Structure formats: structure tokens, C-alpha cells
PDB file of N, CA, C and O in Angstrom:
ATOM      1  N   MET A   1      80.102 100.798  99.176  1.00  0.00           N
ATOM      2  CA  MET A   1      80.560  99.706  98.640  1.00  0.00           C
ATOM      3  C   MET A   1      81.418  99.338 100.648  1.00  0.00           C
ATOM      4  O   MET A   1      82.065  99.944 101.501  1.00  0.00           O
ATOM      5  N   PRO A   2      80.706  97.778 100.380  1.00  0.00           N
ATOM      6  CA  PRO A   2      80.733  97.756 101.837  1.00  0.00           C
ATOM      7  C   PRO A   2      82.650  98.097 102.379  1.00  0.00           C
ATOM      8  O   PRO A   2      83.522  97.760 101.578  1.00  0.00           O
ATOM      9  N   GLN A   3      83.092  98.801 103.834  1.00  0.00           N
ATOM     10  CA  GLN A   3      84.742  98.552 103.692  1.00  0.00           C
ATOM     11  C   GLN A   3      85.211  97.009 103.783  1.00  0.00           C
ATOM     12  O   GLN A   3      84.711  96.026 104.331  1.00  0.00           O
ATOM     13  N   VAL A   4      86.129  97.164 103.180  1.00  0.00           N
ATOM     14  CA  VAL A   4      87.578  96.057 103.416  1.00  0.00           C
ATOM     15  C   VAL A   4      88.148  95.585 104.821  1.00  0.00           C
ATOM     16  O   VAL A   4      88.494  96.735 105.093  1.00  0.00           O
ATOM     17  N   VAL A   5      88.455  95.027 105.697  1.00  0.00           N
ATOM     18  CA  VAL A   5      87.974  93.825 107.141  1.00  0.00           C
ATOM     19  C   VAL A   5      89.599  94.346 106.205  1.00  0.00           C
ATOM     20  O   VAL A   5      89.927  93.989 105.073  1.00  0.00           O
ATOM     21  N   LEU A   6      90.319  95.219 107.101  1.00  0.00           N
ATOM     22  CA  LEU A   6      91.989  95.358 107.402  1.00  0.00           C
ATOM     23  C   LEU A   6      92.540  94.799 108.469  1.00  0.00           C
ATOM     24  O   LEU A   6      92.094  94.987 109.601  1.00  0.00           O
ATOM     25  N   ARG A   7      93.982  93.755 108.108  1.00  0.00           N
ATOM     26  CA  ARG A   7      93.988  92.432 108.850  1.00  0.00           C
ATOM     27  C   ARG A   7      95.770  92.827 108.752  1.00  0.00           C
ATOM     28  O   ARG A   7      96.171  93.399 107.739  1.00  0.00           O
ATOM     29  N   PRO A   8      97.122  92.337 110.299  1.00  0.00           N
ATOM     30  CA  PRO A   8      97.732  92.534 109.699  1.00  0.00           C
ATOM     31  C   PRO A   8      98.664  91.821 108.825  1.00  0.00           C
ATOM     32  O   PRO A   8      98.352  90.652 108.601  1.00  0.00           O
ATOM     33  N   GLY A   9     100.127  92.415 108.080  1.00  0.00           N
ATOM     34  CA  GLY A   9     100.302  91.525 107.169  1.00  0.00           C
ATOM     35  C   GLY A   9      99.909  91.905 105.644  1.00  0.00           C
ATOM     36  O   GLY A   9     100.644  91.582 104.711  1.00  0.00           O
ATOM     37  N   ASP A  10      98.262  92.866 105.388  1.00  0.00           N
ATOM     38  CA  ASP A  10      97.530  92.753 104.250  1.00  0.00           C
ATOM     39  C   ASP A  10      98.224  94.427 103.461  1.00  0.00           C
ATOM     40  O   ASP A  10      98.051  95.550 103.934  1.00  0.00           O
ATOM     41  N   VAL A  11      98.752  94.188 102.590  1.00  0.00           N
ATOM     42  CA  VAL A  11      99.120  95.122 102.187  1.00  0.00           C
ATOM     43  C   VAL A  11      98.150  96.798 101.058  1.00  0.00           C
ATOM     44  O   VAL A  11      97.589  96.268 100.099  1.00  0.00           O
ATOM     45  N   VAL A  12      98.002  97.794 101.038  1.00  0.00           N
ATOM     46  CA  VAL A  12      97.726  98.376 100.917  1.00  0.00           C
ATOM     47  C   VAL A  12      98.163 100.235 100.027  1.00  0.00           C
ATOM     48  O   VAL A  12      99.002 101.081 100.339  1.00  0.00           O
ATOM     49  N   HIS A  13      97.120 100.199  98.888  1.00  0.00           N
ATOM     50  CA  HIS A  13      97.763 101.526  98.307  1.00  0.00           C
ATOM     51  C   HIS A  13      97.168 102.834  99.694  1.00  0.00           C
ATOM     52  O   HIS A  13      96.253 102.736 100.511  1.00  0.00           O
ATOM     53  N   VAL A  14      98.202 104.004  99.434  1.00  0.00           N
ATOM     54  CA  VAL A  14      97.406 104.699 100.735  1.00  0.00           C
ATOM     55  C   VAL A  14      97.734 106.319  99.653  1.00  0.00           C
ATOM     56  O   VAL A  14      98.853 106.817  99.780  1.00  0.00           O
ATOM     57  N   GLY A  15      96.664 107.053  98.613  1.00  0.00           N
ATOM     58  CA  GLY A  15      97.419 107.920  98.230  1.00  0.00           C
ATOM     59  C   GLY A  15      96.312 108.611  98.714  1.00  0.00           C
ATOM     60  O   GLY A  15      95.997 108.539  99.902  1.00  0.00           O
ATOM     61  N   ALA A  16      95.392 109.596  97.511  1.00  0.00           N
ATOM     62  CA  ALA A  16      94.468 110.478  98.591  1.00  0.00           C
ATOM     63  C   ALA A  16      93.300 110.591  99.264  1.00  0.00           C
ATOM     64  O   ALA A  16      92.704 111.114 100.205  1.00  0.00           O
ATOM     65  N   GLU A  17      93.250 109.826  98.303  1.00  0.00           N
ATOM     66  CA  GLU A  17      91.217 109.272  99.034  1.00  0.00           C
ATOM     67  C   GLU A  17      91.686 109.343 100.408  1.00  0.00           C
ATOM     68  O   GLU A  17      91.411 110.195 101.253  1.00  0.00           O
ATOM     69  N   ALA A  18      92.677 107.989 100.537  1.00  0.00           N
ATOM     70  CA  ALA A  18      92.945 107.834 102.620  1.00  0.00           C
ATOM     71  C   ALA A  18      92.895 109.320 103.185  1.00  0.00           C
ATOM     72  O   ALA A  18      92.182 109.598 104.149  1.00  0.00           O
ATOM     73  N   SER A  19      93.647 110.213 102.572  1.00  0.00           N
ATOM     74  CA  SER A  19      94.097 111.710 103.241  1.00  0.00           C
ATOM     75  C   SER A  19      95.276 112.421 101.739  1.00  0.00           C
ATOM     76  O   SER A  19      96.105 112.122 100.879  1.00  0.00           O
ATOM     77  N   VAL A  20      94.499 113.493 102.349  1.00  0.00           N
ATOM     78  CA  VAL A  20      95.184 114.639 101.758  1.00  0.00           C
ATOM     79  C   VAL A  20      96.260 114.668 102.309  1.00  0.00           C
ATOM     80  O   VAL A  20      95.900 115.281 103.315  1.00  0.00           O
ATOM     81  N   GLN A  21      97.977 114.384 102.554  1.00  0.00           N
ATOM     82  CA  GLN A  21      98.888 114.127 103.200  1.00  0.00           C
ATOM     83  C   GLN A  21      99.669 113.806 102.584  1.00  0.00           C
ATOM     84  O   GLN A  21     100.847 114.158 102.520  1.00  0.00           O
ATOM     85  N   PHE A  22      98.504 112.336 101.485  1.00  0.00           N
ATOM     86  CA  PHE A  22      99.217 111.672 100.270  1.00  0.00           C
ATOM     87  C   PHE A  22      98.509 111.424  99.121  1.00  0.00           C
ATOM     88  O   PHE A  22      98.036 110.426  98.579  1.00  0.00           O
ATOM     89  N   SER A  23      98.549 112.298  98.953  1.00  0.00           N
ATOM     90  CA  SER A  23      98.578 113.097  97.053  1.00  0.00           C
ATOM     91  C   SER A  23      99.577 112.835  96.572  1.00  0.00           C
ATOM     92  O   SER A  23     100.460 112.698  97.419  1.00  0.00           O
ATOM     93  N   GLY A  24      99.960 112.659  95.370  1.00  0.00           N
ATOM     94  CA  GLY A  24      99.850 112.947  94.603  1.00  0.00           C
ATOM     95  C   GLY A  24     101.552 112.031  94.340  1.00  0.00           C
ATOM     96  O   GLY A  24     101.663 110.874  94.744  1.00  0.00           O
ATOM     97  N   ASP A  25     102.665 112.705  93.679  1.00  0.00           N
ATOM     98  CA  ASP A  25     104.021 111.991  94.940  1.00  0.00           C
ATOM     99  C   ASP A  25     104.122 111.194  95.951  1.00  0.00           C
ATOM    100  O   ASP A  25     105.102 110.452  95.879  1.00  0.00           O
ATOM    101  N   ARG A  26     103.235 111.025  97.203  1.00  0.00           N
ATOM    102  CA  ARG A  26     103.580 111.860  98.311  1.00  0.00           C
ATOM    103  C   ARG A  26     103.176 110.000  98.799  1.00  0.00           C
ATOM    104  O   ARG A  26     103.713 109.320  99.674  1.00  0.00           O
ATOM    105  N   ALA A  27     102.195 109.674  97.959  1.00  0.00           N
ATOM    106  CA  ALA A  27     101.422 107.968  97.425  1.00  0.00           C
ATOM    107  C   ALA A  27     103.102 107.145  98.271  1.00  0.00           C
ATOM    108  O   ALA A  27     104.314 107.357  98.290  1.00  0.00           O
ATOM    109  N   LEU A  28     101.960 106.034  98.920  1.00  0.00           N
ATOM    110  CA  LEU A  28     102.389 104.682  98.922  1.00  0.00           C
ATOM    111  C   LEU A  28     102.115 103.790  99.040  1.00  0.00           C
ATOM    112  O   LEU A  28     101.086 103.982  99.688  1.00  0.00           O
ATOM    113  N   THR A  29     102.190 102.812  98.938  1.00  0.00           N
ATOM    114  CA  THR A  29     102.507 101.426  99.256  1.00  0.00           C
ATOM    115  C   THR A  29     102.665 101.062 100.687  1.00  0.00           C
ATOM    116  O   THR A  29     103.870 100.885 100.861  1.00  0.00           O
ATOM    117  N   LEU A  30     101.822 100.810 102.121  1.00  0.00           N
ATOM    118  CA  LEU A  30     101.986 100.388 102.667  1.00  0.00           C
ATOM    119  C   LEU A  30     101.584  98.662 103.932  1.00  0.00           C
ATOM    120  O   LEU A  30     100.578  98.703 104.641  1.00  0.00           O
ATOM    121  N   ARG A  31     102.460  97.476 103.963  1.00  0.00           N
ATOM    122  CA  ARG A  31     102.652  96.780 104.277  1.00  0.00           C
ATOM    123  C   ARG A  31     102.103  96.839 106.349  1.00  0.00           C
ATOM    124  O   ARG A  31     102.939  97.086 107.217  1.00  0.00           O
ATOM    125  N   ILE A  32     100.404  96.515 106.707  1.00  0.00           N
ATOM    126  CA  ILE A  32     100.445  96.998 108.388  1.00  0.00           C
ATOM    127  C   ILE A  32     100.308  96.387 108.662  1.00  0.00           C
ATOM    128  O   ILE A  32      99.522  95.631 108.090  1.00  0.00           O
ATOM    129  N   ILE A  33     101.027  95.978 110.048  1.00  0.00           N
ATOM    130  CA  ILE A  33     101.565  95.233 111.216  1.00  0.00           C
ATOM    131  C   ILE A  33     101.097  95.817 112.281  1.00  0.00           C
ATOM    132  O   ILE A  33     101.796  95.863 113.293  1.00  0.00           O
ATOM    133  N   ARG A  34      99.637  96.455 112.248  1.00  0.00           N
ATOM    134  CA  ARG A  34      99.645  96.248 113.591  1.00  0.00           C
ATOM    135  C   ARG A  34      97.924  97.610 112.949  1.00  0.00           C
ATOM    136  O   ARG A  34      98.159  98.480 112.110  1.00  0.00           O
ATOM    137  N   LEU A  35      96.554  97.459 113.520  1.00  0.00           N
ATOM    138  CA  LEU A  35      95.682  98.201 114.048  1.00  0.00           C
ATOM    139  C   LEU A  35      94.753  98.329 114.252  1.00  0.00           C
ATOM    140  O   LEU A  35      93.725  97.700 113.998  1.00  0.00           O
ATOM    141  N   ASP A  36      95.194 100.022 115.245  1.00  0.00           N
ATOM    142  CA  ASP A  36      94.844 101.138 117.037  1.00  0.00           C
ATOM    143  C   ASP A  36      94.247 100.283 116.534  1.00  0.00           C
ATOM    144  O   ASP A  36      94.176  99.867 115.378  1.00  0.00           O
ATOM    145  N   PRO A  37      93.638  99.917 117.789  1.00  0.00           N
ATOM    146  CA  PRO A  37      91.920 100.015 117.996  1.00  0.00           C
ATOM    147  C   PRO A  37      91.270 101.532 118.963  1.00  0.00           C
ATOM    148  O   PRO A  37      90.109 101.938 118.918  1.00  0.00           O
ATOM    149  N   ARG A  38      92.011 101.926 119.496  1.00  0.00           N
ATOM    150  CA  ARG A  38      92.179 103.420 119.742  1.00  0.00           C
ATOM    151  C   ARG A  38      90.069 103.837 119.063  1.00  0.00           C
ATOM    152  O   ARG A  38      89.541 103.278 118.102  1.00  0.00           O
ATOM    153  N   VAL A  39      89.527 104.702 119.792  1.00  0.00           N
ATOM    154  CA  VAL A  39      87.941 104.911 118.249  1.00  0.00           C
ATOM    155  C   VAL A  39      88.591 106.404 117.971  1.00  0.00           C
ATOM    156  O   VAL A  39      88.829 107.131 118.936  1.00  0.00           O
ATOM    157  N   THR A  40      88.787 106.708 117.024  1.00  0.00           N
ATOM    158  CA  THR A  40      88.550 108.013 116.226  1.00  0.00           C
ATOM    159  C   THR A  40      87.944 108.578 115.658  1.00  0.00           C
ATOM    160  O   THR A  40      86.811 108.442 116.118  1.00  0.00           O
ATOM    161  N   TYR A  41      87.930 109.469 114.526  1.00  0.00           N
ATOM    162  CA  TYR A  41      86.970 110.464 113.966  1.00  0.00           C
ATOM    163  C   TYR A  41      86.450 108.773 112.822  1.00  0.00           C
ATOM    164  O   TYR A  41      87.293 107.994 112.379  1.00  0.00           O
ATOM    165  N   ASP A  42      84.888 108.625 112.602  1.00  0.00           N
ATOM    166  CA  ASP A  42      84.334 107.957 111.854  1.00  0.00           C
ATOM    167  C   ASP A  42      84.880 107.617 111.015  1.00  0.00           C
ATOM    168  O   ASP A  42      85.686 108.511 110.758  1.00  0.00           O
ATOM    169  N   GLY A  43      85.008 106.694 110.225  1.00  0.00           N
ATOM    170  CA  GLY A  43      85.408 106.450 109.829  1.00  0.00           C
ATOM    171  C   GLY A  43      87.786 106.814 109.368  1.00  0.00           C
ATOM    172  O   GLY A  43      88.299 106.893 108.252  1.00  0.00           O
ATOM    173  N   TRP A  44      88.025 106.851 109.837  1.00  0.00           N
ATOM    174  CA  TRP A  44      88.813 107.453 109.950  1.00  0.00           C
ATOM    175  C   TRP A  44      89.834 106.190 111.667  1.00  0.00           C
ATOM    176  O   TRP A  44      89.395 105.845 112.764  1.00  0.00           O
ATOM    177  N   ILE A  45      91.168 105.950 110.997  1.00  0.00           N
ATOM    178  CA  ILE A  45      91.542 104.967 110.905  1.00  0.00           C
ATOM    179  C   ILE A  45      94.097 105.185 111.906  1.00  0.00           C
ATOM    180  O   ILE A  45      94.734 106.193 111.603  1.00  0.00           O
ATOM    181  N   TRP A  46      94.284 104.874 112.168  1.00  0.00           N
ATOM    182  CA  TRP A  46      95.560 104.548 112.304  1.00  0.00           C
ATOM    183  C   TRP A  46      96.596 103.196 112.384  1.00  0.00           C
ATOM    184  O   TRP A  46      96.737 102.460 113.361  1.00  0.00           O
ATOM    185  N   LEU A  47      97.124 103.115 111.360  1.00  0.00           N
ATOM    186  CA  LEU A  47      97.197 101.945 111.469  1.00  0.00           C
ATOM    187  C   LEU A  47      99.605 102.228 111.839  1.00  0.00           C
ATOM    188  O   LEU A  47     100.309 103.119 112.314  1.00  0.00           O
ATOM    189  N   ASP A  48      99.790 101.129 111.358  1.00  0.00           N
ATOM    190  CA  ASP A  48     101.595 100.646 112.450  1.00  0.00           C
ATOM    191  C   ASP A  48     101.846  99.903 110.523  1.00  0.00           C
ATOM    192  O   ASP A  48     101.378  98.793 110.270  1.00  0.00           O
ATOM    193  N   GLY A  49     102.323 100.415 109.827  1.00  0.00           N
ATOM    194  CA  GLY A  49     102.897  99.332 108.894  1.00  0.00           C
ATOM    195  C   GLY A  49     104.613  99.918 108.748  1.00  0.00           C
ATOM    196  O   GLY A  49     105.357 100.441 109.578  1.00  0.00           O
ATOM    197  N   TYR A  50     104.759  99.643 107.657  1.00  0.00           N
ATOM    198  CA  TYR A  50     106.543  99.795 106.544  1.00  0.00           C
ATOM    199  C   TYR A  50     105.614 100.049 105.741  1.00  0.00           C
ATOM    200  O   TYR A  50     104.409  99.807 105.660  1.00  0.00           O
ATOM    201  N   VAL A  51     106.136 100.410 105.345  1.00  0.00           N
ATOM    202  CA  VAL A  51     106.298 101.791 103.884  1.00  0.00           C
ATOM    203  C   VAL A  51     107.576 100.677 102.701  1.00  0.00           C
ATOM    204  O   VAL A  51     108.797 100.795 102.809  1.00  0.00           O
ATOM    205  N   VAL A  52     106.902  99.700 101.686  1.00  0.00           N
ATOM    206  CA  VAL A  52     106.600  98.336 100.944  1.00  0.00           C
ATOM    207  C   VAL A  52     107.439  99.461  98.745  1.00  0.00           C
ATOM    208  O   VAL A  52     106.959 100.310  97.994  1.00  0.00           O
ATOM    209  N   GLY A  53     108.143  99.024  98.758  1.00  0.00           N
ATOM    210  CA  GLY A  53     109.479  99.705  98.026  1.00  0.00           C
ATOM    211  C   GLY A  53     108.683  98.646  97.338  1.00  0.00           C
ATOM    212  O   GLY A  53     107.933  97.757  97.742  1.00  0.00           O
ATOM    213  N   PRO A  54     109.356  99.283  95.422  1.00  0.00           N
ATOM    214  CA  PRO A  54     109.270  98.494  94.375  1.00  0.00           C
ATOM    215  C   PRO A  54     110.043  96.933  94.499  1.00  0.00           C
ATOM    216  O   PRO A  54     110.386  96.333  93.481  1.00  0.00           O
ATOM    217  N   ALA A  55     110.245  96.418  95.770  1.00  0.00           N
ATOM    218  CA  ALA A  55     111.331  95.567  95.358  1.00  0.00           C
ATOM    219  C   ALA A  55     109.600  94.597  95.703  1.00  0.00           C
ATOM    220  O   ALA A  55     108.746  94.020  95.030  1.00  0.00           O
ATOM    221  N   GLY A  56     109.872  94.933  97.232  1.00  0.00           N
ATOM    222  CA  GLY A  56     108.719  94.960  98.267  1.00  0.00           C
ATOM    223  C   GLY A  56     109.636  94.357  99.900  1.00  0.00           C
ATOM    224  O   GLY A  56     109.422  93.370 100.604  1.00  0.00           O
ATOM    225  N   ASN A  57     110.436  95.219  99.988  1.00  0.00           N
ATOM    226  CA  ASN A  57     110.985  95.663 100.211  1.00  0.00           C
ATOM    227  C   ASN A  57     110.741  96.434 101.228  1.00  0.00           C
ATOM    228  O   ASN A  57     110.728  97.602 100.839  1.00  0.00           O
ATOM    229  N   ALA A  58     110.454  96.307 102.828  1.00  0.00           N
ATOM    230  CA  ALA A  58     110.406  97.608 104.001  1.00  0.00           C
ATOM    231  C   ALA A  58     111.259  98.228 104.452  1.00  0.00           C
ATOM    232  O   ALA A  58     112.206  98.268 105.237  1.00  0.00           O
ATOM    233  N   LEU A  59     110.223  99.100 103.196  1.00  0.00           N
ATOM    234  CA  LEU A  59     112.250 100.727 103.788  1.00  0.00           C
ATOM    235  C   LEU A  59     111.716 101.403 104.819  1.00  0.00           C
ATOM    236  O   LEU A  59     112.446 102.033 105.585  1.00  0.00           O
ATOM    237  N   GLN A  60     110.731 101.372 104.931  1.00  0.00           N
ATOM    238  CA  GLN A  60     110.721 102.842 106.400  1.00  0.00           C
ATOM    239  C   GLN A  60     109.538 102.650 107.045  1.00  0.00           C
ATOM    240  O   GLN A  60     108.602 102.929 106.297  1.00  0.00           O
ATOM    241  N   ARG A  61     109.084 102.175 108.467  1.00  0.00           N
ATOM    242  CA  ARG A  61     107.771 101.958 109.829  1.00  0.00           C
ATOM    243  C   ARG A  61     107.003 103.691 110.042  1.00  0.00           C
ATOM    244  O   ARG A  61     106.812 104.669 110.764  1.00  0.00           O
ATOM    245  N   ARG A  62     106.861 103.198 109.090  1.00  0.00           N
ATOM    246  CA  ARG A  62     105.341 104.694 109.824  1.00  0.00           C
ATOM    247  C   ARG A  62     104.506 104.210 110.398  1.00  0.00           C
ATOM    248  O   ARG A  62     104.451 102.988 110.537  1.00  0.00           O
ATOM    249  N   ARG A  63     103.379 105.261 111.031  1.00  0.00           N
ATOM    250  CA  ARG A  63     102.286 105.463 111.600  1.00  0.00           C
ATOM    251  C   ARG A  63     101.612 106.198 111.095  1.00  0.00           C
ATOM    252  O   ARG A  63     101.983 107.357 110.904  1.00  0.00           O
ATOM    253  N   ILE A  64     100.277 105.702 110.680  1.00  0.00           N
ATOM    254  CA  ILE A  64      99.401 106.952 109.849  1.00  0.00           C
ATOM    255  C   ILE A  64      97.954 106.969 109.779  1.00  0.00           C
ATOM    256  O   ILE A  64      97.184 106.026 109.598  1.00  0.00           O
ATOM    257  N   PHE A  65      97.715 108.202 109.953  1.00  0.00           N
ATOM    258  CA  PHE A  65      96.207 109.024 110.720  1.00  0.00           C
ATOM    259  C   PHE A  65      94.983 108.413 108.457  1.00  0.00           C
ATOM    260  O   PHE A  65      95.610 109.138 107.685  1.00  0.00           O
ATOM    261  N   VAL A  66      94.499 108.067 108.052  1.00  0.00           N
ATOM    262  CA  VAL A  66      93.922 108.033 107.033  1.00  0.00           C
ATOM    263  C   VAL A  66      92.586 107.391 107.189  1.00  0.00           C
ATOM    264  O   VAL A  66      92.391 106.680 108.175  1.00  0.00           O
ATOM    265  N   ARG A  67      91.705 107.566 106.357  1.00  0.00           N
ATOM    266  CA  ARG A  67      90.472 107.300 105.848  1.00  0.00           C
ATOM    267  C   ARG A  67      89.867 105.837 105.635  1.00  0.00           C
ATOM    268  O   ARG A  67      90.037 105.618 104.436  1.00  0.00           O
ATOM    269  N   GLN A  68      89.096 104.466 106.350  1.00  0.00           N
ATOM    270  CA  GLN A  68      89.764 103.691 106.169  1.00  0.00           C
ATOM    271  C   GLN A  68      88.947 103.397 104.552  1.00  0.00           C
ATOM    272  O   GLN A  68      89.016 102.190 104.321  1.00  0.00           O
ATOM    273  N   ASP A  69      88.356 104.007 103.629  1.00  0.00           N
ATOM    274  CA  ASP A  69      87.191 103.085 102.626  1.00  0.00           C
ATOM    275  C   ASP A  69      88.269 104.519 101.294  1.00  0.00           C
ATOM    276  O   ASP A  69      88.027 105.028 100.199  1.00  0.00           O
ATOM    277  N   GLY A  70      89.156 104.573 102.083  1.00  0.00           N
ATOM    278  CA  GLY A  70      90.676 105.419 100.681  1.00  0.00           C
ATOM    279  C   GLY A  70      91.225 104.551 100.789  1.00  0.00           C
ATOM    280  O   GLY A  70      92.427 104.294 100.849  1.00  0.00           O
ATOM    281  N   LEU A  71      90.779 104.274 100.806  1.00  0.00           N
ATOM    282  CA  LEU A  71      92.684 102.925 101.400  1.00  0.00           C
ATOM    283  C   LEU A  71      92.397 101.468 100.166  1.00  0.00           C
ATOM    284  O   LEU A  71      91.278 100.963 100.075  1.00  0.00           O
ATOM    285  N   ARG A  72      93.640 100.950  99.283  1.00  0.00           N
ATOM    286  CA  ARG A  72      93.234 100.416  97.907  1.00  0.00           C
ATOM    287  C   ARG A  72      93.979  99.265  98.187  1.00  0.00           C
ATOM    288  O   ARG A  72      95.085  99.171  97.656  1.00  0.00           O
ATOM    289  N   PRO A  73      93.614  98.448  98.860  1.00  0.00           N
ATOM    290  CA  PRO A  73      94.058  96.891  98.737  1.00  0.00           C
ATOM    291  C   PRO A  73      94.812  96.820  97.484  1.00  0.00           C
ATOM    292  O   PRO A  73      94.705  97.347  96.377  1.00  0.00           O
ATOM    293  N   ILE A  74      95.795  95.794  98.167  1.00  0.00           N
ATOM    294  CA  ILE A  74      96.912  95.427  97.240  1.00  0.00           C
ATOM    295  C   ILE A  74      96.599  94.069  96.729  1.00  0.00           C
ATOM    296  O   ILE A  74      95.776  93.853  95.839  1.00  0.00           O
ATOM    297  N   ARG A  75      97.433  92.996  97.458  1.00  0.00           N
ATOM    298  CA  ARG A  75      97.065  92.148  98.222  1.00  0.00           C
ATOM    299  C   ARG A  75      97.147  91.509 100.337  1.00  0.00           C
ATOM    300  O   ARG A  75      97.116  92.008 101.462  1.00  0.00           O
ATOM    301  N   SER A  76      97.200  90.852 100.011  1.00  0.00           N
ATOM    302  CA  SER A  76      96.691  89.814 100.955  1.00  0.00           C
ATOM    303  C   SER A  76      97.721  88.550 101.903  1.00  0.00           C
ATOM    304  O   SER A  76      97.912  87.507 101.279  1.00  0.00           O
ATOM    305  N   SER A  77      98.446  88.648 103.552  1.00  0.00           N
ATOM    306  CA  SER A  77      99.657  86.940 103.513  1.00  0.00           C
ATOM    307  C   SER A  77      98.248  85.965 104.032  1.00  0.00           C
ATOM    308  O   SER A  77      98.248  84.784 104.380  1.00  0.00           O
ATOM    309  N   ARG A  78      97.206  86.830 103.949  1.00  0.00           N
ATOM    310  CA  ARG A  78      96.384  85.635 104.814  1.00  0.00           C
ATOM    311  C   ARG A  78      95.783  84.263 103.955  1.00  0.00           C
ATOM    312  O   ARG A  78      94.648  84.344 103.486  1.00  0.00           O
ATOM    313  N   PRO A  79      96.462  83.196 103.797  1.00  0.00           N
ATOM    314  CA  PRO A  79      96.572  82.532 103.293  1.00  0.00           C
ATOM    315  C   PRO A  79      95.103  81.985 102.429  1.00  0.00           C
ATOM    316  O   PRO A  79      94.189  81.781 103.227  1.00  0.00           O
ATOM    317  N   SER A  80      94.641  81.660 100.654  1.00  0.00           N
ATOM    318  CA  SER A  80      93.812  81.518 101.058  1.00  0.00           C
ATOM    319  C   SER A  80      93.588  79.900 101.037  1.00  0.00           C
ATOM    320  O   SER A  80      94.427  79.018 101.222  1.00  0.00           O
ATOM    321  N   ALA A  81      92.546  79.817 100.824  1.00  0.00           N
ATOM    322  CA  ALA A  81      91.287  78.043 100.342  1.00  0.00           C
ATOM    323  C   ALA A  81      91.608  77.565  99.450  1.00  0.00           C
ATOM    324  O   ALA A  81      91.385  78.259  98.459  1.00  0.00           O
ATOM    325  N   PRO A  82      92.329  76.108  99.136  1.00  0.00           N
ATOM    326  CA  PRO A  82      92.629  75.138  98.590  1.00  0.00           C
ATOM    327  C   PRO A  82      91.624  75.327  97.286  1.00  0.00           C
ATOM    328  O   PRO A  82      90.423  75.352  97.556  1.00  0.00           O
ATOM    329  N   ARG A  83      91.997  75.459  95.931  1.00  0.00           N
ATOM    330  CA  ARG A  83      90.858  76.077  95.063  1.00  0.00           C
ATOM    331  C   ARG A  83      89.550  74.402  95.095  1.00  0.00           C
ATOM    332  O   ARG A  83      88.371  74.065  94.988  1.00  0.00           O
ATOM    333  N   ASN A  84      90.991  73.889  95.333  1.00  0.00           N
ATOM    334  CA  ASN A  84      90.531  72.498  94.244  1.00  0.00           C
ATOM    335  C   ASN A  84      89.138  71.358  95.192  1.00  0.00           C
ATOM    336  O   ASN A  84      88.315  70.491  94.899  1.00  0.00           O
ATOM    337  N   GLY A  85      89.764  72.322  96.761  1.00  0.00           N
ATOM    338  CA  GLY A  85      88.825  71.876  97.605  1.00  0.00           C
ATOM    339  C   GLY A  85      88.821  69.895  98.306  1.00  0.00           C
ATOM    340  O   GLY A  85      88.216  68.981  98.867  1.00  0.00           O
ATOM    341  N   SER A  86      90.291  70.492  97.515  1.00  0.00           N
ATOM    342  CA  SER A  86      91.833  68.933  98.144  1.00  0.00           C
ATOM    343  C   SER A  86      91.418  70.339  99.799  1.00  0.00           C
ATOM    344  O   SER A  86      90.802  71.398  99.922  1.00  0.00           O
ATOM    345  N   ARG A  87      92.526  69.065 101.021  1.00  0.00           N
ATOM    346  CA  ARG A  87      93.347  69.293 102.517  1.00  0.00           C
ATOM    347  C   ARG A  87      94.427  70.209 102.348  1.00  0.00           C
ATOM    348  O   ARG A  87      95.291  70.563 101.546  1.00  0.00           O
ATOM    349  N   ILE A  88      93.698  70.548 104.153  1.00  0.00           N
ATOM    350  CA  ILE A  88      95.846  71.167 103.743  1.00  0.00           C
ATOM    351  C   ILE A  88      96.390  70.396 104.313  1.00  0.00           C
ATOM    352  O   ILE A  88      95.720  70.049 105.286  1.00  0.00           O
ATOM    353  N   ALA A  89      97.978  69.531 104.189  1.00  0.00           N
ATOM    354  CA  ALA A  89      98.502  68.731 104.605  1.00  0.00           C
ATOM    355  C   ALA A  89      98.400  68.973 105.608  1.00  0.00           C
ATOM    356  O   ALA A  89      98.386  70.097 106.109  1.00  0.00           O
ATOM    357  N   GLY A  90      98.266  67.508 106.339  1.00  0.00           N
ATOM    358  CA  GLY A  90      98.365  67.547 107.442  1.00  0.00           C
ATOM    359  C   GLY A  90      97.233  68.022 108.468  1.00  0.00           C
ATOM    360  O   GLY A  90      97.371  67.828 109.676  1.00  0.00           O
ATOM    361  N   ARG A  91      96.169  68.622 107.959  1.00  0.00           N
ATOM    362  CA  ARG A  91      95.765  68.524 108.407  1.00  0.00           C
ATOM    363  C   ARG A  91      93.609  67.713 108.430  1.00  0.00           C
ATOM    364  O   ARG A  91      92.953  67.553 107.401  1.00  0.00           O
ATOM    365  N   PRO A  92      93.164  67.442 109.672  1.00  0.00           N
ATOM    366  CA  PRO A  92      92.069  66.618 108.597  1.00  0.00           C
ATOM    367  C   PRO A  92      90.751  67.168 107.635  1.00  0.00           C
ATOM    368  O   PRO A  92      90.117  66.372 106.943  1.00  0.00           O
TER     369      PRO A  92
END
């Protein structure tokens, strides 16, 4: 399975697959604000982000060290392309 490209604004589920410290009721939803560019162990990354509550509000800022393959994307803040092929207003 190809690795998901993560970007600031993405929201991911962080559970036991990402790190044992997030197993069971310690799992969380994280809105990524920064990916640390430092080289780490193969497949592991540092992420800065906000824990997201059920209403979508930011609850707590966290820096976590996780297996990238263990993260499960929930949604992205990136705009999607228009579905009908139309252009975005104000763009040629």
C-alpha cells in the first residue's frame, strides 16, 4: 500500500497502529500543523498538531512520534478540484 502524503491541515486518526502509546482509549484525532523535517528511524515521523474533539474544535497542542503507515487519514483541508471541470472563480 502506498504511503499517504501528509500535509498541514490534514486530520488523522492516531491509534495503536501508529504507536503503542495510542492504543485503546488513548487513541486520538490530530489536525496536523507541522511535519518535522528531521530524519528519524525508517517509517517514523514527528508531527505537531492539535488534538481534535468530537465537535471539531482544537483541544490540546501535541508533538507526537509515530509510524506514518499507522496513521489513518480522516479528511484534508486541501481544496478539491471542481468536479464538473469548471474553473475556480477569478482564475483564467
